[in-house]
SERO-4910 file (N, C-alpha, C, O; in steps of 0.05 Angstrom, whole numbers):
BEGIN
 pado doro    nc1    nc2    nc3   cac1   cac2   cac3    cc1    cc2    cc3    oc1    oc2    oc3
  Unk    A    -75   -119    498    -64   -120    525    -34   -122    524    -23   -137    509
  Unk    A    -21   -106    540      8   -105    541     19   -128    557     11   -133    580
  Unk    A     37   -143    544     49   -166    558     70   -157    578     84   -137    573
  Unk    A     72   -171    600     92   -165    620    118   -179    613    122   -203    620
  Unk    A    136   -166    599    161   -177    591    183   -165    608    188   -141    605
  Unk    A    197   -181    624    218   -170    642    240   -156    626    250   -167    606
  Unk    A    247   -131    635    268   -116    621    295   -126    629    302   -129    653
  Unk    A    312   -132    609    339   -141    613    358   -122    598    355   -120    574
  Unk    A    376   -110    612    397    -93    599    418   -112    587    428   -130    601
  Unk    A    425   -107    562    446   -123    549    468   -104    540    466    -92    519
  Unk    A    489   -103    556    512    -86    549    528   -100    527    532   -124    529
  Unk    A    537    -85    507    550    -98    485    531   -115    468    539   -134    455
  Unk    A    505   -107    469    484   -123    456    484   -122    425    469   -136    413
  Unk    A    501   -104    414    503   -103    384    526   -121    374    530   -123    350
  Unk    A    541   -132    392    563   -149    385    554   -177    376    530   -183    374
  Unk    A    573   -194    370    568   -221    359    551   -237    378    529   -245    371
  Unk    A    560   -242    402    545   -258    421    521   -243    432    500   -254    435
  Unk    A    525   -217    437    504   -201    448    479   -200    430    457   -202    440
  Unk    A    483   -196    404    460   -194    386    444   -220    384    420   -220    383
  Unk    A    458   -242    384    445   -268    383    430   -273    410    409   -286    410
  Unk    A    441   -263    431    428   -266    457    403   -249    458    383   -257    470
  Unk    A    403   -226    446    379   -209    444    356   -224    431    334   -223    440
  Unk    A    363   -239    410    342   -255    396    331   -277    415    307   -280    417
  Unk    A    349   -290    429    341   -312    447    323   -300    470    304   -313    478
  Unk    A    330   -277    479    315   -264    501    286   -258    491    267   -264    505
  Unk    A    284   -246    468    258   -239    457    241   -265    454    217   -265    460
  Unk    A    253   -285    443    239   -310    437    230   -324    463    213   -342    462
  Unk    A    242   -317    486    235   -330    511    221   -311    531    222   -315    555
  Unk    A    209   -290    520    191   -273    536    204   -250    551    191   -239    569
  Unk    A    229   -243    544    242   -220    557    241   -195    539    236   -198    515
  Unk    A    247   -172    550    248   -147    535    277   -137    537    283   -122    556
  Unk    A    294   -144    518    322   -134    520    325   -105    512    311    -96    494
  Unk    A    343    -91    525    350    -64    519    380    -63    515    395    -69    534
  Unk    A    389    -55    492    417    -55    485    431    -29    494    420     -7    491
  Unk    A    455    -33    506    473    -10    511    499    -18    497    512    -38    505
  Unk    A    508     -2    478    532     -9    463    544     17    451    530     35    442
  Unk    A    571     20    452    583     44    441    591     40    412    602     58    399
  Unk    A    586     16    401    592      9    373    621     13    365    628     18    342
  Unk    A    639     10    385    667     11    379    676    -15    365    697    -15    351
  Unk    A    662    -36    369    669    -62    356    644    -75    345    641   -100    345
  Unk    A    625    -59    336    600    -69    325    590    -50    304    597    -26    303
  Unk    A    572    -59    287    561    -43    265    532    -37    271    517    -54    282
  Unk    A    523    -13    264    495     -6    267    477    -23    250    453    -25    255
  Unk    A    488    -36    229    472    -53    212    461    -77    228    441    -90    219
  Unk    A    473    -84    250    463   -106    267    434   -100    276    418   -118    278
  Unk    A    428    -75    281    401    -68    290    381    -74    268    358    -82    274
  Unk    A    389    -70    243    371    -77    220    367   -107    219    345   -116    213
  Unk    A    389   -122    223    386   -151    223    368   -161    245    352   -179    241
  Unk    A    370   -149    269    353   -157    291    324   -151    284    306   -166    290
  Unk    A    319   -128    271    292   -121    263    280   -142    244    257   -149    246
  Unk    A    296   -151    225    287   -171    206    279   -198    220    261   -212    211
  Unk    A    294   -204    241    289   -230    255    265   -227    274    248   -244    275
  Unk    A    265   -205    289    246   -202    311    220   -189    302    199   -195    313
  Unk    A    222   -172    281    198   -159    270    191   -133    283    170   -122    278
  Unk    A    209   -122    300    205    -96    312    232    -85    321    252   -100    323
  Unk    A    233    -60    327    257    -47    336    263    -55    365    245    -56    381
  Unk    A    289    -59    370    298    -63    398    310    -37    407    326    -25    394
  Unk    A    302    -28    431    312     -3    442    342     -5    446    352    -25    456
  Unk    A    356     16    437    386     15    439    396     43    447    389     63    435
  Unk    A    414     43    467    427     68    476    457     65    467    470     45    473
  Unk    A    467     86    454    494     86    445    512    101    465    512    125    467
  Unk    A    526     85    481    544     97    502    563     76    512    559     52    508
  Unk    A    584     85    524    605     68    536    598     62    565    593     81    580
  Unk    A    598     37    572    591     29    599    611     37    620    605     35    644
  Unk    A    634     46    612    653     56    632    643     82    645    653     89    667
  Unk    A    624     95    633    613    120    643    590    114    662    567    113    654
  Unk    A    597    111    687    577    102    707    554    121    710    531    111    713
  Unk    A    559    147    709    537    166    713    517    164    690    492    165    695
  Unk    A    526    162    665    508    159    643    493    133    644    469    132    637
  Unk    A    507    112    652    494     86    655    472     87    675    450     77    671
  Unk    A    477    100    698    457    103    718    433    119    708    410    111    714
  Unk    A    438    140    693    416    156    682    398    139    665    373    141    666
  Unk    A    410    122    648    394    105    630    377     85    645    353     81    640
  Unk    A    389     72    665    375     52    680    353     64    697    331     52    700
  Unk    A    357     88    708    336    102    722    313    110    704    290    107    711
  Unk    A    320    119    680    300    127    661    283    103    653    258    105    651
  Unk    A    295     80    649    280     56    641    263     46    664    239     40    660
  Unk    A    275     43    687    261     34    711    253      4    709    251     -7    687
  Unk    A    250     -8    732    242    -36    735    259    -55    718    248    -73    704
  Unk    A    285    -52    720    304    -70    707    306    -96    723    312    -95    747
  Unk    A    302   -119    710    302   -144    724    330   -157    725    336   -174    741
  Unk    A    347   -148    706    374   -160    706    391   -147    685    382   -133    667
  Unk    A    417   -152    687    437   -142    667    454   -165    658    464   -181    673
  Unk    A    456   -167    631    476   -186    619    498   -169    609    495   -151    592
  Unk    A    522   -174    620    545   -156    614    564   -169    594    580   -186    602
  Unk    A    563   -161    569    581   -170    548    603   -149    543    625   -157    536
  Unk    A    597   -123    547    614   -102    537    643   -104    546    650    -97    569
  Unk    A    660   -114    528    688   -117    534    703   -122    508    692   -132    488
  Unk    A    728   -114    507    745   -122    485    753   -152    488    756   -161    511
  Unk    A    756   -166    465    758   -195    468    780   -209    452    781   -233    452
  Unk    A    798   -194    440    819   -206    424    843   -214    441    855   -196    454
  Unk    A    850   -239    441    874   -249    456    899   -235    445    915   -224    461
  Unk    A    903   -235    419    928   -224    408    929   -194    412    950   -183    418
  Unk    A    907   -180    407    907   -151    411    912   -143    440    925   -123    445
  Unk    A    902   -160    458    906   -153    487    936   -154    494    945   -141    512
  Unk    A    951   -171    480    980   -172    485    994   -148    475   1015   -139    485
  Unk    A    983   -136    454    995   -112    442    987    -86    457   1003    -68    459
  Unk    A    962    -86    466    952    -62    479    940    -68    506    915    -67    510
  Unk    A    956    -76    525    946    -85    551    929    -64    566    909    -71    578
  Unk    A    938    -39    566    923    -18    580    895    -14    569    876    -10    584
  Unk    A    893    -16    543    867    -14    530    848    -35    541    824    -29    546
  Unk    A    858    -59    546    841    -80    556    835    -78    585    812    -82    594
  Unk    A    855    -71    601    851    -67    630    831    -44    635    813    -46    651
  Unk    A    835    -22    621    818      1    626    789     -4    618    771      1    633
  Unk    A    785    -16    595    758    -20    585    744    -43    600    722    -40    610
  Unk    A    757    -66    600    743    -90    611    738    -89    641    717    -97    650
  Unk    A    757    -78    655    754    -77    685    737    -53    693    719    -56    710
  Unk    A    741    -30    680    726     -6    688    696     -9    681    679     -1    697
  Unk    A    690    -21    658    662    -24    650    647    -42    670    624    -36    677
  Unk    A    659    -64    678    646    -81    698    643    -67    724    623    -70    737
  Unk    A    663    -52    733    661    -36    757    638    -17    757    623    -14    777
  Unk    A    634     -4    734    611     15    731    585      0    734    566      9    747
  Unk    A    583    -23    720    558    -39    721    552    -48    750    529    -45    759
  Unk    A    572    -58    764    567    -67    791    560    -44    810    542    -47    827
  Unk    A    573    -21    806    567      2    823    538     11    819    524     17    839
  Unk    A    530     13    794    503     22    789    482      1    798    460      9    807
  Unk    A    488    -24    794    469    -45    803    465    -43    833    442    -44    843
  Unk    A    486    -39    848    483    -36    878    467    -11    885    449    -12    902
  Unk    A    472     11    871    459     36    877    429     34    871    413     45    886
  Unk    A    422     21    849    394     20    840    380     -5    849    357    -10    842
  Unk    A    394    -22    864    382    -47    875    373    -66    852    352    -78    854
  Unk    A    389    -68    832    384    -88    811    399   -114    819    423   -114    824
  Unk    A    384   -136    821    395   -159    835    409   -179    818    427   -193    828
  Unk    A    402   -182    792    412   -204    776    432   -196    755    426   -178    738
  Unk    A    455   -209    755    476   -204    735    485   -230    722    489   -250    736
  Unk    A    487   -229    696    499   -251    681    524   -240    668    523   -221    653
  Unk    A    547   -252    674    573   -241    665    585   -259    644    586   -283    646
  Unk    A    594   -245    623    608   -258    600    637   -263    607    654   -245    605
  Unk    A    643   -287    617    671   -295    623    681   -313    601    670   -313    579
  Unk    A    703   -327    606    717   -341    585    732   -365    595    741   -365    619
  Unk    A    736   -385    578    753   -407    586    782   -399    589    798   -415    599
  Unk    A    789   -375    580    816   -366    583    824   -362    613    848   -361    619
  Unk    A    804   -362    631    811   -359    659    825   -384    669    839   -383    690
  Unk    A    823   -406    655    836   -431    664    866   -432    657    881   -448    667
  Unk    A    875   -413    639    902   -414    630    908   -439    614    890   -450    601
  Unk    A    932   -449    615    939   -474    602    932   -497    622    947   -500    641
  Unk    A    911   -512    617    902   -531    637    920   -555    640    934   -563    621
  Unk    A    920   -566    664    936   -590    669    924   -614    655    939   -632    646
  Unk    A    898   -615    653    884   -637    639    858   -627    628    846   -607    637
  Unk    A    849   -640    607    823   -634    594    806   -659    595    816   -681    595
  Unk    A    779   -655    595    765   -629    595    768   -615    622    774   -627    642
  Unk    A    763   -589    622    764   -573    646    736   -572    658    716   -570    644
  Unk    A    735   -573    685    710   -569    699    710   -542    713    731   -528    714
  Unk    A    688   -534    724    686   -509    738    704   -508    763    711   -486    773
  Unk    A    712   -531    773    730   -532    796    759   -536    788    776   -538    805
  Unk    A    765   -536    762    793   -537    753    808   -513    763    796   -492    767
  Unk    A    834   -516    766    850   -494    776    849   -469    758    850   -472    734
  Unk    A    847   -446    771    850   -421    756    879   -414    756    890   -403    776
  Unk    A    892   -420    734    921   -417    733    928   -389    721    910   -374    715
  Unk    A    953   -383    719    962   -358    708    951   -356    679    955   -374    663
  Unk    A    937   -334    673    926   -331    647    948   -328    626    969   -318    632
  Unk    A    942   -338    602    962   -337    580    961   -310    565    977   -306    548
  Unk    A    942   -293    572    939   -268    557    927   -247    576    916   -253    597
  Unk    A    931   -221    568    919   -199    583    889   -202    583    876   -197    603
  Unk    A    877   -209    560    848   -214    559    840   -233    580    820   -229    594
  Unk    A    854   -256    583    848   -275    604    850   -264    632    833   -270    649
  Unk    A    870   -247    636    872   -234    662    848   -216    668    838   -216    691
  Unk    A    838   -202    648    816   -184    653    791   -200    661    775   -190    677
  Unk    A    788   -224    650    765   -241    658    769   -252    686    750   -255    701
  Unk    A    794   -259    693    799   -268    720    793   -246    740    780   -250    761
  Unk    A    802   -222    734    796   -199    751    766   -194    753    756   -189    775
  Unk    A    752   -196    730    723   -192    730    709   -212    749    691   -204    764
  Unk    A    717   -237    747    704   -257    764    709   -251    794    692   -254    811
  Unk    A    734   -242    800    740   -235    828    724   -211    837    715   -210    860
  Unk    A    722   -191    820    706   -167    826    677   -174    833    666   -164    852
  Unk    A    666   -192    817    638   -200    822    636   -215    849    618   -209    864
  Unk    A    654   -233    854    653   -248    879    656   -230    903    641   -233    923
  Unk    A    675   -211    902    679   -193    924    655   -174    928    648   -168    951
  Unk    A    643   -165    906    620   -148    908    596   -162    920    581   -151    936
  Unk    A    592   -187    912    570   -203    923    574   -206    953    555   -204    968
  Unk    A    598   -212    961    604   -216    990    598   -190   1006    591   -192   1030
  Unk    A    602   -167    994    598   -142   1008    571   -130   1005    564   -110   1018
  Unk    A    554   -142    988    528   -130    983    506   -147    996    511   -169   1005
  Unk    A    482   -137    996    460   -150   1009    445   -170    991    437   -191   1000
  Unk    A    440   -162    966    422   -179    950    432   -187    923    418   -201    909
  Unk    A    456   -178    915    465   -183    888    469   -213    883    482   -227    900
  Unk    A    459   -223    861    464   -251    852    477   -250    824    470   -232    808
  Unk    A    494   -269    818    507   -268    792    511   -297    782    516   -315    797
  Unk    A    509   -299    756    518   -323    742    542   -315    724    540   -296    709
  Unk    A    563   -330    727    587   -327    710    588   -349    690    589   -373    697
  Unk    A    587   -342    665    587   -361    643    615   -361    630    624   -341    619
  Unk    A    629   -384    633    655   -386    620    652   -398    593    649   -422    589
  Unk    A    653   -380    573    649   -388    545    674   -403    535    696   -398    543
  Unk    A    668   -422    517    690   -434    502    692   -419    475    697   -395    475
  Unk    A    689   -431    452    694   -416    427    669   -414    410    663   -432    395
  Unk    A    655   -392    412    630   -388    397    636   -384    367    653   -368    360
  Unk    A    620   -398    350    622   -395    321    594   -396    310    575   -401    324
  Unk    A    592   -391    284    566   -393    271    552   -367    267    565   -345    268
  Unk    A    526   -368    263    510   -344    259    481   -352    262    474   -376    264
  Unk    A    463   -332    264    434   -339    265    427   -354    239    436   -346    217
  Unk    A    411   -375    240    404   -390    216    391   -374    194    393   -382    171
  Unk    A    379   -351    201    368   -334    180    389   -319    164    383   -309    142
  Unk    A    413   -318    174    435   -303    162    431   -273    163    444   -258    148
  Unk    A    413   -264    180    409   -235    183    429   -222    202    435   -199    200
  Unk    A    440   -238    221    461   -229    238    482   -251    240    476   -274    236
  Unk    A    507   -243    246    529   -262    248    553   -248    259    551   -226    270
  Unk    A    576   -260    257    601   -248    267    612   -229    247    618   -236    224
  Unk    A    614   -203    255    622   -182    237    645   -166    249    640   -144    260
  Unk    A    669   -176    248    692   -162    261    699   -136    246    696   -135    221
  Unk    A    708   -117    261    719    -92    248    748    -98    239    764   -108    254
  Unk    A    753    -92    214    780    -96    203    787   -126    200    770   -142    193
  Unk    A    812   -132    204    822   -160    201    811   -177    224    815   -170    247
  Unk    A    798   -200    218    787   -216    239    809   -228    257    831   -235    248
  Unk    A    803   -228    283    821   -241    302    813   -270    308    830   -286    316
  Unk    A    788   -276    303    778   -303    308    780   -320    283    780   -310    260
  Unk    A    781   -346    287    787   -365    265    765   -366    244    771   -363    220
  Unk    A    740   -370    252    719   -376    232    714   -352    214    712   -356    190
  Unk    A    712   -327    224    708   -305    205    732   -301    186    728   -292    164
  Unk    A    756   -309    195    778   -307    177    776   -329    155    783   -324    132
  Unk    A    766   -353    163    761   -374    144    741   -365    123    745   -367     99
  Unk    A    718   -354    132    697   -346    113    706   -323     96    699   -323     72
  Unk    A    721   -304    107    730   -282     90    751   -290     70    752   -279     48
  Unk    A    767   -311     77    786   -321     57    771   -337     36    778   -335     12
  Unk    A    752   -353     44    737   -369     25    722   -352      5    719   -360    -19
  Unk    A    712   -328     13    697   -311     -5    715   -292    -21    705   -278    -39
  Unk    A    741   -292    -14    760   -276    -30    768   -249    -18    783   -234    -30
  Unk    A    757   -243      6    764   -218     18    792   -218     30    806   -198     30
  Unk    A    802   -242     39    829   -245     48    843   -264     29    832   -283     19
  Unk    A    869   -259     25    884   -276      6    890   -303     17    890   -323      3
  Unk    A    896   -304     43    906   -329     55    901   -329     85    904   -309     98
  Unk    A    893   -352     95    890   -357    123    916   -368    134    928   -386    123
  Unk    A    924   -357    157    947   -368    171    938   -384    195    924   -374    212
  Unk    A    945   -410    196    940   -427    219    963   -423    238    986   -430    232
  Unk    A    957   -412    261    979   -405    280    988   -430    296    975   -438    315
  Unk    A   1010   -441    287   1022   -463    301   1014   -490    289    991   -498    290
  Unk    A   1034   -504    279   1030   -531    269   1047   -551    283   1050   -574    275
  Unk    A   1059   -543    306   1077   -560    321   1068   -565    349   1085   -572    366
  Unk    A   1042   -561    355   1032   -567    382   1032   -598    386   1029   -613    366
  Unk    A   1035   -607    411   1034   -636    416   1005   -647    415    995   -658    435
  Unk    A    992   -644    392    965   -653    388    966   -672    364    986   -672    349
  Unk    A    945   -688    358    946   -707    336    954   -696    309    968   -709    294
  Unk    A    945   -672    302    953   -660    276    971   -636    279    977   -622    259
  Unk    A    980   -630    304    998   -608    308    986   -580    312    999   -561    318
  Unk    A    959   -579    308    946   -553    311    930   -552    337    923   -573    349
  Unk    A    925   -528    347    912   -524    373    884   -535    373    870   -536    352
  Unk    A    875   -544    397    848   -556    400    831   -538    417    839   -528    438
  Unk    A    806   -533    407    787   -516    422    760   -530    422    755   -550    408
  Unk    A    742   -519    438    714   -528    440    697   -507    426    690   -486    437
  Unk    A    688   -514    401    673   -495    385    643   -499    389    633   -521    386
  Unk    A    629   -478    396    601   -479    403    585   -460    386    593   -437    381
  Unk    A    562   -468    376    545   -451    360    535   -427    377    528   -431    400
  Unk    A    536   -404    365    530   -379    380    501   -379    390    495   -367    410
  Unk    A    483   -393    376    455   -394    386    452   -411    410    435   -406    428
  Unk    A    468   -432    413    469   -448    437    480   -431    460    469   -432    483
  Unk    A    501   -416    455    512   -398    475    492   -377    483    489   -371    507
  Unk    A    477   -366    464    457   -346    470    436   -357    489    428   -344    508
  Unk    A    427   -381    484    407   -394    501    417   -398    529    400   -399    548
  Unk    A    443   -401    533    453   -405    560    448   -380    577    444   -383    601
  Unk    A    446   -357    565    440   -332    581    411   -332    590    405   -322    612
  Unk    A    393   -342    574    365   -345    582    363   -364    606    349   -359    625
  Unk    A    377   -387    603    377   -406    625    390   -395    650    381   -401    673
  Unk    A    410   -378    647    423   -365    670    403   -347    685    402   -347    710
  Unk    A    388   -331    670    367   -314    682    346   -331    697    337   -324    719
  Unk    A    338   -353    685    319   -371    698    330   -382    724    316   -384    744
  Unk    A    356   -389    723    369   -401    747    370   -380    769    364   -387    792
  Unk    A    376   -355    763    377   -334    783    350   -330    795    348   -325    819
  Unk    A    329   -331    779    302   -326    789    293   -348    808    278   -342    828
  Unk    A    301   -373    804    290   -394    820    309   -404    843    303   -422    857
  Unk    A    333   -391    845    352   -400    865    359   -377    884    359   -354    878
  Unk    A    366   -386    909    375   -367    929    406   -364    930    416   -347    943
  Unk    A    419   -382    915    449   -380    915    458   -354    904    446   -342    886
  Unk    A    479   -343    916    489   -317    909    504   -317    882    505   -297    868
  Unk    A    517   -340    876    534   -340    852    534   -368    840    536   -388    855
  Unk    A    532   -370    814    536   -395    799    556   -391    777    556   -371    764
  Unk    A    574   -411    774    594   -410    753    591   -435    736    589   -457    746
  Unk    A    589   -430    709    583   -452    691    600   -451    666    604   -430    654
  Unk    A    610   -474    657    623   -477    632    602   -478    610    582   -492    613
  Unk    A    606   -464    588    588   -465    565    604   -473    540    616   -457    527
  Unk    A    602   -499    534    616   -510    511    601   -535    502    578   -541    511
  Unk    A    614   -551    485    601   -575    475    612   -600    489    600   -621    489
  Unk    A    636   -597    502    649   -620    514    666   -635    495    676   -657    502
  Unk    A    670   -625    471    686   -639    451    708   -621    440    702   -598    433
  Unk    A    732   -631    439    754   -616    428    757   -620    398    755   -643    388
  Unk    A    762   -599    383    765   -600    354    790   -584    347    793   -561    356
  Unk    A    808   -595    331    832   -581    323    826   -560    302    805   -562    288
  Unk    A    844   -541    299    841   -520    278    839   -533    250    822   -525    234
  Unk    A    856   -553    245    855   -566    219    830   -582    215    819   -584    193
  Unk    A    820   -595    236    795   -609    234    772   -590    227    755   -596    210
  Unk    A    772   -567    240    751   -547    235    753   -537    206    733   -535    192
  Unk    A    777   -531    197    781   -521    170    772   -542    149    759   -535    130
  Unk    A    780   -567    154    772   -588    135    741   -592    135    730   -596    114
  Unk    A    729   -590    158    700   -592    160    686   -570    144    667   -574    130
  Unk    A    697   -545    147    685   -522    133    686   -527    103    667   -523     89
  Unk    A    709   -536     93    712   -541     64    693   -563     55    681   -560     33
  Unk    A    690   -584     70    673   -606     62    644   -599     62    629   -605     43
  Unk    A    635   -586     83    607   -580     87    597   -559     66    575   -562     55
  Unk    A    614   -539     61    606   -517     44    617   -519     15    611   -502     -2
  Unk    A    631   -541     10    641   -546    -18    657   -523    -29    654   -514    -51
  Unk    A    675   -513    -12    693   -491    -20    722   -498    -10    725   -513      9
  Unk    A    741   -486    -23    769   -490    -15    779   -464     -2    772   -442    -10
  Unk    A    796   -467     18    807   -444     32    837   -444     29    850   -464     36
  Unk    A    848   -422     19    877   -420     16    889   -414     44    883   -394     57
  Unk    A    907   -432     53    918   -429     80    948   -436     80    957   -450     63
  Unk    A    961   -427    101    989   -434    106    992   -439    136    976   -428    152
  Unk    A   1011   -455    144   1017   -459    172   1038   -439    180   1060   -437    168
  Unk    A   1032   -423    201   1051   -403    211   1060   -409    239   1053   -430    250
  Unk    A   1076   -391    251   1085   -395    278   1062   -392    298   1041   -382    292
  Unk    A   1067   -402    322   1048   -399    344   1043   -370    349   1060   -353    345
  Unk    A   1019   -364    359   1011   -336    365   1014   -331    395   1004   -348    411
  Unk    A   1027   -310    404   1029   -304    432   1002   -303    446    983   -291    436
  Unk    A   1000   -316    469    975   -316    484    957   -341    480    939   -346    495
  Unk    A    963   -355    458    947   -379    452    957   -403    469    980   -405    475
  Unk    A    938   -420    476    945   -445    491    943   -469    473    931   -467    451
  Unk    A    953   -491    482    954   -516    466    926   -527    461    918   -531    438
  Unk    A    912   -533    483    885   -545    479    868   -540    504    878   -539    526
  Unk    A    842   -537    499    823   -534    520    795   -541    510    787   -532    488
  Unk    A    781   -556    525    752   -561    519    738   -567    546    751   -573    566
  Unk    A    712   -565    545    696   -563    570    685   -590    578    680   -608    562
  Unk    A    681   -593    604    662   -612    615    638   -596    623    641   -577    640
  Unk    A    615   -603    613    591   -586    617    569   -599    634    546   -591    633
  Unk    A    577   -619    650    557   -633    666    542   -614    685    518   -616    688
  Unk    A    556   -594    696    543   -576    715    522   -559    701    500   -556    711
  Unk    A    529   -547    678    510   -531    664    486   -547    654    464   -538    653
  Unk    A    491   -572    647    470   -590    638    451   -597    661    427   -595    657
  Unk    A    462   -604    684    446   -614    706    435   -593    724    412   -595    734
  Unk    A    450   -572    729    442   -551    748    426   -529    734    407   -519    745
  Unk    A    435   -521    711    423   -498    697    403   -507    675    390   -490    663
  Unk    A    402   -533    671    384   -545    651    390   -534    623    371   -527    608
  Unk    A    415   -531    617    424   -522    590    441   -543    577    457   -557    591
  Unk    A    439   -546    551    457   -563    536    459   -553    507    441   -540    497
  Unk    A    481   -559    494    485   -551    467    470   -570    448    470   -594    452
  Unk    A    457   -559    428    441   -575    409    452   -574    381    450   -594    366
  Unk    A    464   -551    373    474   -549    346    501   -564    343    516   -566    362
  Unk    A    506   -574    319    531   -587    313    551   -567    302    544   -545    294
  Unk    A    577   -575    301    597   -558    289    591   -554    259    595   -533    248
  Unk    A    580   -575    246    574   -574    218    552   -552    213    554   -537    194
  Unk    A    532   -552    230    511   -531    228    523   -503    232    515   -484    219
  Unk    A    541   -501    252    553   -475    258    569   -465    234    567   -441    227
  Unk    A    584   -483    221    601   -475    198    584   -469    174    591   -451    158
  Unk    A    562   -483    170    543   -477    149    531   -449    153    529   -433    134
  Unk    A    522   -444    178    509   -418    184    529   -395    181    522   -374    171
  Unk    A    554   -399    189    574   -379    186    579   -372    157    582   -349    150
  Unk    A    580   -392    140    585   -388    111    561   -374     98    564   -357     81
  Unk    A    537   -383    105    512   -370     94    511   -341    102    504   -324     86
  Unk    A    519   -335    127    520   -307    136    540   -291    120    534   -269    111
  Unk    A    564   -302    116    585   -288    101    575   -281     73    578   -259     63
  Unk    A    564   -301     59    555   -297     32    532   -276     30    533   -259     13
  Unk    A    513   -278     48    491   -260     48    500   -231     54    490   -212     42
  Unk    A    518   -228     73    528   -202     80    543   -189     57    538   -166     51
  Unk    A    560   -204     44    576   -193     21    558   -186     -3    563   -167    -17
  Unk    A    537   -202     -7    519   -197    -29    503   -171    -26    496   -157    -45
  Unk    A    498   -164      0    481   -141      6    497   -116     12    486    -95     18
  Unk    A    524   -118     11    541    -95     18    562    -90     -4    578    -71     -1
***
């Protein structure tokens, strides 16, 4: 007998967060369908998903900015219950160097998704936003009602624009509902080590640079900024295991199904701030390896410190983080070792 598994489109589903969310969706009774142009992902991710899930996940290779092609795929599939929209460029530093690349891709792809959803009457959207929308906060932890200040990066601006686009579209449409998830700093990998964070070229995020340095692929890690007004001088972030973040998308779909509210906005973090040096020291201690590093100048677009207050996501969406930073760093290292051994 064929099980009735609701179809969920996952744009950018071959990426770091997207691929882990695909696993969470399957484990919770959904049928994810990936749309990804693989501009920032590897086709090997599909093999990793097969090893975890035990079957192939349907995948269309295309850019979501192409609204007509997107519409054709969704019409072909039929009976789509929702879309989780990850497909976006995500590097803070790169966005400062190539602003048009980020505005064109991140804004246009969301516009295409919203346009097609309205046309095909697809009601439920989960949007991949970011804590960068808060800018440099006046105080921490930040709540969902904290001020949306001037973004510190072009990437942050694109997420602010995206949130505004969704709100305006909801106000002008009849039935669209959306959950906006403001991610903090996802790290780690699937505990099986079959999928993990696999950046193209030089990593922009901290943990993959740590793991690549520890395994010898990079000569040295640069810690950007040692003179912040924090206890050890390095920036403070809220690091969350990617599997906890993945599960937040399942909870978001559940929330949309059982609520009449048109829009929900939720912080997705641990509620705890950890400095770059604390994270680096924890990685070395947990995995019994040393990382060659130096302290460098601050990086344009980075803020001093930010971490989440997650009471709303805990109480309203029935989601909470379960994995520890130690588990995330262990999983990230196991993924790095397994990937290098097999490639």
